[in-house]
C-alpha positions as CSV (number, residue, x, y, z in Angstrom):
1,X,4.7,9.4,55.2
2,X,7.7,10.9,53.2
3,X,7.4,12.4,49.7
4,X,8.7,9.3,47.9
5,X,6.3,7.0,49.8
6,X,3.4,9.2,48.8
7,X,4.6,9.1,45.2
8,X,4.8,5.3,45.3
9,X,1.2,5.1,46.7
10,X,0.0,7.5,44.0
11,X,1.8,5.6,41.2
12,X,0.6,2.2,42.6
13,X,-3.0,3.5,42.9
14,X,-2.9,4.9,39.4
15,X,-1.7,1.6,37.9
16,X,-4.3,-0.3,40.0
17,X,-7.1,1.9,38.7
18,X,-5.8,1.5,35.1
19,X,-5.4,-2.3,35.3
20,X,-8.9,-2.6,36.8
21,X,-10.2,-0.2,34.2
22,X,-8.7,-2.2,31.4
23,X,-10.0,-5.4,32.8
24,X,-13.5,-4.0,32.9
25,X,-13.4,-2.4,29.4
26,X,-11.7,-5.4,27.7
27,X,-13.9,-7.9,29.5
28,X,-11.0,-9.7,31.2
29,X,-11.1,-11.3,34.6
30,X,-7.4,-11.6,35.4
31,X,-6.3,-14.1,38.1
32,X,-5.8,-12.0,41.3
33,X,-2.5,-13.7,41.9
34,X,-1.2,-12.6,38.4
35,X,-2.4,-9.1,39.0
36,X,-0.6,-8.8,42.4
37,X,2.5,-10.4,40.9
38,X,2.6,-7.7,38.2
39,X,2.0,-5.0,40.8
40,X,4.8,-6.4,42.9
41,X,7.2,-6.1,39.9
42,X,6.1,-2.6,39.2
43,X,6.6,-1.5,42.8
44,X,10.1,-3.1,42.9
45,X,11.1,-1.4,39.7
46,X,10.0,2.0,41.2
47,X,12.0,1.2,44.4
48,X,15.1,0.3,42.4
49,X,14.8,3.5,40.3
50,X,14.7,5.5,43.5
51,X,17.6,3.7,45.2
52,X,19.9,2.9,42.2
53,X,19.4,5.5,39.5
54,X,22.2,8.0,39.0
55,X,20.1,10.9,40.2
56,X,16.8,11.3,42.0
57,X,14.1,11.0,39.2
58,X,10.9,13.0,38.9
59,X,8.5,10.2,40.0
60,X,5.5,12.0,38.5
61,X,7.2,11.8,35.1
62,X,8.1,8.2,35.7
63,X,4.5,7.3,36.5
64,X,3.1,9.3,33.6
65,X,5.6,7.5,31.3
66,X,4.5,4.1,32.7
67,X,0.8,4.9,32.1
68,X,1.3,6.1,28.6
69,X,3.7,3.3,27.8
70,X,1.1,0.8,28.9
71,X,-1.6,2.4,26.8
72,X,0.6,2.7,23.7
73,X,1.5,-1.0,24.0
74,X,-2.1,-2.0,23.5
75,X,-3.6,0.9,21.5
76,X,-1.5,3.6,19.7
77,X,-4.6,5.9,19.7
78,X,-5.3,5.7,23.5
79,X,-4.8,8.6,25.9
80,X,-4.7,9.0,29.7
81,X,-5.9,12.5,30.7
82,X,-5.7,14.0,34.1
83,X,-8.8,15.7,35.6
84,X,-7.7,19.1,34.3
85,X,-6.8,17.7,30.9
86,X,-10.0,15.8,30.5
87,X,-12.1,18.9,31.4
88,X,-10.2,20.8,28.7
89,X,-10.7,18.0,26.3
90,X,-14.5,17.9,26.8
91,X,-14.6,21.7,26.3
92,X,-12.4,21.5,23.3
93,X,-14.6,18.8,21.7
94,X,-17.6,21.1,22.0
95,X,-15.9,24.0,20.3
96,X,-15.3,24.7,16.6
97,X,-11.6,25.6,16.5
98,X,-9.1,25.8,13.7
99,X,-6.3,23.3,13.3
100,X,-3.4,22.1,11.1
101,X,-5.2,19.2,9.5
102,X,-3.1,16.4,11.0
103,X,-4.4,12.8,11.7
104,X,-2.2,11.5,14.6
105,X,-1.3,8.3,16.5
106,X,1.6,7.4,18.8
107,X,4.8,5.7,17.9
108,X,7.8,4.8,20.1
109,X,6.5,7.2,22.7
110,X,6.1,10.2,20.4
111,X,3.1,11.8,18.6
112,X,3.3,10.4,15.0
113,X,1.6,11.5,11.8
114,X,-0.9,9.1,10.2
115,X,-1.2,11.6,7.4
116,X,-2.1,15.3,6.7
117,X,-5.4,16.1,5.2
118,X,-4.7,17.1,1.6
119,X,-4.8,20.9,1.2
120,X,-4.4,21.5,4.9
121,X,-1.6,23.7,6.4
122,X,0.3,20.5,7.5
123,X,0.0,19.0,4.0
124,X,1.1,22.2,2.3
125,X,4.1,22.3,4.5
126,X,5.0,18.7,3.6
127,X,4.2,16.8,6.7
128,X,3.4,13.2,5.8
129,X,2.9,9.6,7.1
130,X,5.6,8.5,9.6
131,X,6.8,12.0,10.6
132,X,7.0,12.5,14.3
133,X,6.2,15.7,16.3
134,X,9.0,16.1,18.8
135,X,7.6,19.3,20.3
136,X,4.4,21.4,20.0
137,X,5.0,25.1,20.9
138,X,8.1,24.1,22.8
139,X,6.3,21.3,24.8
140,X,7.9,17.8,24.3
141,X,5.5,15.2,23.1
142,X,7.4,12.4,24.7
143,X,4.7,10.6,26.9
144,X,2.2,13.3,26.0
145,X,-1.4,12.0,25.8
146,X,-2.4,11.8,22.1
147,X,-5.7,13.6,22.9
148,X,-3.8,16.4,24.6
149,X,-1.5,16.8,21.6
150,X,-4.5,17.2,19.4
151,X,-5.8,19.9,21.7
152,X,-2.5,21.8,21.5
153,X,-2.7,21.8,17.7
154,X,-6.1,23.4,17.8
155,X,-6.7,27.1,18.3
156,X,-8.1,30.3,16.8
157,X,-8.2,30.7,13.1
158,X,-5.1,32.5,11.9
159,X,-3.0,31.7,15.0
160,X,0.4,30.1,14.7
161,X,1.9,27.0,16.2
162,X,5.6,26.0,16.3
163,X,6.5,22.4,15.7
164,X,9.8,20.4,15.9
165,X,9.5,17.6,13.4
166,X,11.6,14.4,13.1
167,X,11.5,12.9,9.6
168,X,13.2,9.6,10.2
169,X,13.3,8.6,6.5
170,X,15.1,11.7,5.5
171,X,17.1,13.3,8.3
172,X,18.3,12.4,11.8
173,X,18.1,16.0,12.9
174,X,14.7,17.5,14.0
175,X,13.5,20.4,11.9
176,X,11.6,23.4,13.2
177,X,8.5,24.7,11.4
178,X,5.9,27.3,12.0
179,X,2.3,26.7,10.7
180,X,-0.8,28.8,10.7
181,X,-4.1,27.2,11.9
182,X,-7.0,27.4,9.5
183,X,-10.6,26.2,9.7
184,X,-10.6,22.5,8.7
185,X,-11.8,21.8,5.2
186,X,-11.8,18.5,3.3
187,X,-10.7,17.9,-0.3
188,X,-13.5,17.3,-2.8
189,X,-13.8,14.1,-4.7
190,X,-12.1,14.3,-8.1
191,X,-12.7,12.1,-11.2
192,X,-11.6,11.8,-14.8
193,X,-11.8,9.2,-17.6
194,X,-8.3,8.1,-18.4
195,X,-6.9,5.7,-21.1
196,X,-10.2,6.2,-22.9
197,X,-12.4,3.9,-20.8
198,X,-11.1,3.9,-17.1
199,X,-12.9,6.1,-14.6
200,X,-10.4,7.3,-12.0
201,X,-12.1,8.4,-8.8
202,X,-9.9,10.1,-6.2
203,X,-11.2,10.1,-2.6
204,X,-8.9,11.8,0.0
205,X,-11.3,12.0,3.0
206,X,-14.4,10.2,4.2
207,X,-16.2,12.6,6.4
208,X,-20.0,12.3,6.7
209,X,-21.8,12.6,3.4
210,X,-18.7,12.0,1.2
211,X,-20.1,8.7,-0.2
212,X,-23.0,10.5,-1.9
213,X,-20.3,12.7,-3.6
214,X,-18.5,9.5,-4.7
215,X,-21.7,8.1,-6.2
216,X,-22.2,11.2,-8.3
217,X,-18.7,10.9,-9.7
218,X,-19.0,7.2,-10.5
219,X,-22.2,7.9,-12.4
220,X,-20.5,10.8,-14.2
221,X,-17.5,8.8,-15.4
222,X,-19.8,6.0,-16.6
223,X,-21.9,8.5,-18.5
224,X,-18.6,9.7,-20.1
225,X,-17.7,6.2,-21.3
226,X,-15.9,4.5,-18.4
227,X,-16.0,0.7,-18.5
228,X,-13.7,0.1,-15.6
229,X,-13.2,1.9,-12.3
230,X,-10.1,2.8,-10.3
231,X,-11.1,3.9,-6.7
232,X,-8.1,5.8,-5.4
233,X,-8.0,6.0,-1.6
234,X,-4.4,7.0,-1.1
235,X,-3.9,9.5,1.8
236,X,-7.5,9.0,2.8
237,X,-7.0,9.0,6.6
238,X,-9.7,11.4,7.9
239,X,-13.4,10.8,8.5
240,X,-15.4,8.1,10.2
241,X,-15.5,4.3,9.8
242,X,-19.2,4.5,9.1
243,X,-18.6,6.3,5.9
244,X,-16.2,3.5,4.8
245,X,-19.0,1.1,5.3
246,X,-21.3,3.2,3.0
247,X,-18.5,3.5,0.4
248,X,-18.0,-0.3,0.2
249,X,-21.8,-0.6,-0.1
250,X,-21.8,1.4,-3.3
251,X,-19.9,-1.4,-5.1
252,X,-21.3,-4.6,-3.5
253,X,-24.5,-6.3,-4.3
254,X,-24.3,-8.6,-1.2
255,X,-21.9,-9.9,1.3
256,X,-20.4,-8.9,4.6
257,X,-18.7,-5.5,4.6
258,X,-17.2,-5.6,8.1
259,X,-18.1,-6.3,11.7
260,X,-17.5,-4.4,14.9
261,X,-16.6,-6.4,18.0
262,X,-15.1,-5.8,21.5
263,X,-14.8,-7.9,24.6
264,X,-17.7,-5.9,26.1
265,X,-19.3,-5.1,22.7
266,X,-21.3,-7.9,21.0
267,X,-20.5,-8.6,17.4
268,X,-22.3,-6.2,15.0
269,X,-22.3,-7.2,11.4
270,X,-22.5,-4.7,8.5
271,X,-23.7,-6.2,5.3
272,X,-24.3,-4.8,1.8
273,X,-27.8,-3.5,1.5
274,X,-30.2,-4.1,-1.4
275,X,-30.3,-1.2,-3.9
276,X,-27.2,0.6,-2.8
277,X,-24.9,-0.8,-5.5
278,X,-24.1,1.9,-8.1
279,X,-22.1,-0.2,-10.5
280,X,-20.9,-3.7,-11.3
281,X,-18.0,-2.5,-13.6
282,X,-14.6,-4.2,-13.0
283,X,-12.6,-2.2,-10.5
284,X,-9.3,-1.8,-8.6
285,X,-8.8,0.0,-5.3
286,X,-5.6,1.9,-4.7
287,X,-4.3,2.5,-1.1
288,X,-1.0,3.6,0.5
289,X,0.5,3.9,4.0
290,X,-1.6,7.0,4.5
291,X,-4.9,5.3,4.0
292,X,-6.7,4.7,7.3
293,X,-10.1,4.3,9.0
294,X,-13.0,4.2,6.6
295,X,-10.8,3.9,3.6
296,X,-9.3,0.7,5.1
297,X,-12.7,-0.7,5.8
298,X,-13.9,-0.2,2.2
299,X,-10.7,-1.6,0.7
300,X,-10.7,-4.7,2.9
301,X,-14.4,-5.3,2.1
302,X,-14.0,-5.0,-1.7
303,X,-10.8,-7.2,-1.7
304,X,-12.2,-10.0,0.5
305,X,-15.5,-10.1,-1.2
306,X,-13.5,-10.5,-4.5
307,X,-15.1,-7.4,-5.9
308,X,-11.8,-5.7,-6.6
309,X,-8.0,-6.1,-6.5
310,X,-6.2,-3.8,-4.1
311,X,-3.0,-2.2,-5.4
312,X,-0.4,-0.1,-3.5
313,X,1.1,-0.1,0.0
314,X,-0.1,-1.6,3.2
315,X,-2.5,0.8,4.9
316,X,-1.8,2.5,8.3
317,X,-4.1,0.5,10.5
318,X,-6.8,2.5,12.3
319,X,-10.4,1.4,12.5
320,X,-12.0,1.2,15.9
321,X,-14.7,2.5,18.1
322,X,-13.2,4.7,20.9
323,X,-14.7,6.2,24.0
324,X,-13.7,8.1,27.1
325,X,-13.9,6.0,30.3
326,X,-14.1,8.1,33.4
327,X,-11.7,7.4,36.3
328,X,-11.8,8.2,39.9
329,X,-10.6,11.7,40.5
330,X,-12.4,13.0,37.3
331,X,-9.6,11.9,34.9
332,X,-10.3,9.6,32.0
333,X,-8.8,7.1,29.6
334,X,-9.7,7.3,26.0
335,X,-9.2,4.0,24.3
336,X,-10.6,1.6,21.7
337,X,-13.5,-0.5,23.1
338,X,-14.3,-2.3,19.8
339,X,-12.5,-2.9,16.6
340,X,-13.7,-3.2,13.0
341,X,-12.8,-6.5,11.3
342,X,-12.5,-7.4,7.7
343,X,-14.9,-10.0,6.3
344,X,-12.1,-12.6,6.8
345,X,-11.8,-11.8,10.5
346,X,-8.7,-9.6,10.5
347,X,-8.7,-6.6,13.0
348,X,-8.0,-3.7,10.7
349,X,-6.4,-1.6,13.4
350,X,-3.9,-4.4,14.1
351,X,-3.0,-5.5,10.6
352,X,-3.9,-2.7,8.2
353,X,-4.9,-3.8,4.7
354,X,-2.3,-5.7,2.7
355,X,-2.7,-5.1,-1.1
356,X,-3.2,-8.1,-3.4
357,X,-0.6,-6.4,-5.7
358,X,2.1,-4.5,-3.8
359,X,3.4,-1.3,-5.4
360,X,5.7,1.0,-3.4
361,X,5.9,4.7,-4.0
362,X,9.6,5.8,-3.5
363,X,10.2,8.7,-1.2
364,X,12.3,11.5,-2.8
365,X,16.0,11.2,-1.8
366,X,17.1,14.4,0.1
367,X,20.2,16.2,-0.9
368,X,22.6,15.2,1.9
369,X,24.8,18.1,1.0
370,X,22.1,20.6,1.7
371,X,22.7,21.9,5.2
372,X,19.4,23.9,5.1
373,X,17.2,20.9,4.3
374,X,13.6,22.1,4.7
375,X,10.3,20.4,5.1
376,X,8.6,20.8,1.8
377,X,5.4,19.5,0.2
378,X,6.2,16.9,-2.5
379,X,3.9,17.6,-5.5
380,X,1.7,14.8,-6.8
381,X,3.4,12.9,-9.7
382,X,2.1,13.5,-13.2
383,X,-0.4,10.9,-14.4
384,X,2.2,8.9,-16.4
385,X,4.8,9.1,-13.6
386,X,2.4,7.9,-10.9
387,X,3.8,4.4,-10.5
388,X,1.2,3.1,-8.2
389,X,-1.7,4.4,-10.3
390,X,0.0,3.0,-13.5
391,X,0.3,-0.4,-11.7
392,X,-3.4,-0.2,-10.8
393,X,-4.3,0.4,-14.5
394,X,-2.1,-2.5,-15.6
395,X,-3.9,-4.8,-13.1
396,X,-7.3,-3.6,-14.2
397,X,-6.5,-4.1,-17.9
398,X,-4.4,-7.3,-17.7
399,X,-5.7,-9.0,-14.6
400,X,-3.8,-9.4,-11.4
401,X,-2.5,-12.9,-11.9
402,X,-1.2,-12.1,-15.4
403,X,0.3,-8.9,-14.2
404,X,2.1,-10.5,-11.2
405,X,3.4,-13.3,-13.5
406,X,4.9,-10.8,-15.9
407,X,6.5,-8.9,-13.0
408,X,8.0,-12.2,-11.7
409,X,9.4,-13.2,-15.1
410,X,11.0,-9.7,-15.5
411,X,12.6,-9.9,-12.0
412,X,10.1,-7.6,-10.4
413,X,8.3,-8.1,-7.1
């Protein structure tokens, strides 16, 4: 058997394993004739590439691209890891390494930024939602498994990593940046009473235990005269979905918060628990495109239980239960096996959360004459210049229907 024939067999076998794996995990029983038809198409495409392409391709790269393309098409957070990569992944998960504070997904074949944890090296350098990492320490991220990219970003505290970043909203040219890894830390909850009687609670991460911190801040602003609440979940992309369930529970007396379901995972309902509710004050939730995971679960629950209006931008879309599924040969596929759904039955990972009142934050316009355009952190706007927050306060004081009607009459959105 020649080299190309061996590669075809390997590629075919890899796809066979992957299709069977997906069928098992997703609970599907595909028609055998359909499966063989798809395999026949795949094999013919490989053959045509070999015989017709302008030069002989690296079939290992072709196969890897096919596997990652298949995974990305169904799950932007999935990863295929070879045996060596998976061994490194397991060891990495058990270690306590420093990193850059990035939350990642995949987009158009590249590693993409969901958001950077506020205060992290990545955030301080200006990396934000939608930026794409073209290379990590000189290694191209095109078709790189997401889990492997996350491993490359981790390392010893104080060590450096070189990134090539593509900021599609600002510049067509990739920019090089060097960052220093630090031990991961999460921003604290912040709160203040604004406009005399509005308690503004800013939550930028939802790691385990953060809901208890939120509760203390809610109680504090109420003690200081707050009669209404703005729960600000912008750029809250880190943490676990379970903490989002607890956060919603703080503001609900009853009702369905969310449910988790997969084709092999029976539906599991999460309902508001008796005695968890900390306040019944009128409230608005604020989200943006960097809100993900637990923040989305909480926002959707409060909106669809009619407990709060949601103001801002559509959230990122990332709320699922993921696991590593072992493959023959000791490799693995990491993928979502169940998704969190909003009370109305929307898969949050697929749709994100659409605000009831949309308010878009405008990105700063770069100076196109600046040949040395650098990635820089954009400072938070001052309170009276924060258009999304001001919109939330308007909705909270006037009511959503009146606020939207006024916008329409004035030619707004």
